[in-house]
N, C-alpha and C positions, 0 to 999 in steps of 0.2 A: 626518592626526588616527587613529591606529592603534584605538579605541576607535568608530569611526563605522565603519570597512572589517568588525570583524569581523558587525557587525549586516546588512550586506552579503555577507557569506561565502556562495557556493553550491556544495553539492557534486554535482558535474559529474556522477556515475555517477548519483545521486540523478535528478537529471533525465532522464541517457538511461534510464535503468528506466522508468521513468513515461510519456516518449514511446515508448519499447517499446508499453507494456501498452496504452496507449493510441489507440497506430497498431495491436495487434492489435484492442482493442472495435469499432474504426469497421469493420476489415475484416468481423470476424463479425457487427455488426449488418446490415452489409451485406446481407452472404451465406448468412448461418443456416446454415455450411454446417458438418458435425459438427468437420470437421480445422477449422477456422479456432475453433471454439468449442473445442477442446482447448487449441489455439495461444495462443488468449485465456486462458485459466485462468492454463495456463504461465505467460506475461508478465505475468497480472497478481496470481500466486503472488510471482513474481522479483521484481516492484517493492517488494512489501508488505514482503518478506523482509528486502531492501536496508534499505530505509527504517528495521526495525525494529530491526534486531542491525547494521547496518554503516555506515548514514549519519552521517555526520559532522556532525549537527544539533542545536538545539535540542529536549529529547521533546518541546516543545507544537506543535513545527512537524513533526515525523514520524510522532507517532502519530494523530494525527487523519485522515489520507490514507492512512498503511500500514490501518486499522482498515478505513476504506470499500473497499479492494484487497481486504482481508480476505472481506468483505460479500459484495462481487461474484462473489469463486468461489464461495463458497458459494449463493450464488444461480442460480451455475451448475452447479454441483455439489456437490451441500446434505451427501454423505455426506464431504469432504472433511476431511479429519481436520487435516492439517497448519494451515489454516484455521480450523478448529475453534477446535484446542487456544491458535494465534496470537493470535486473535481474543479470547479470553476472558483469555489472558494481558493484552493491552492493557486491556481493561476492569476487571481487576484491577487494574492499573496508577490508573486512572482514581478507583475507589470507596477505593483506598487513601491518596490523596491528596485522598478528601473532596468530588472534583470531578463531575458532571454526566458519562454517556459521550457526548458528539457522536454525533449525529443522521448 
């Protein structure tokens, strides 16, 4: 049943980027070091960008986690221009579809 298989299609790279970002987040929360903070920002941004621009996933399955990761980057680095621009772009996509922006 190929239709059913499509529903369960998983983007392996998206999973890898997300795991790397989550691991970096856990390491930073434990150490609170600047080095781990910048590594966490880098990994969160890489995961968010992959989800937003490259992931072979349904938009409803990739924009919300990307938005969450961009928000985390901005918590750690409020002046991160790339995260600001991409976060706004996702919010605009939700607005254009007449949908509420996820929390």
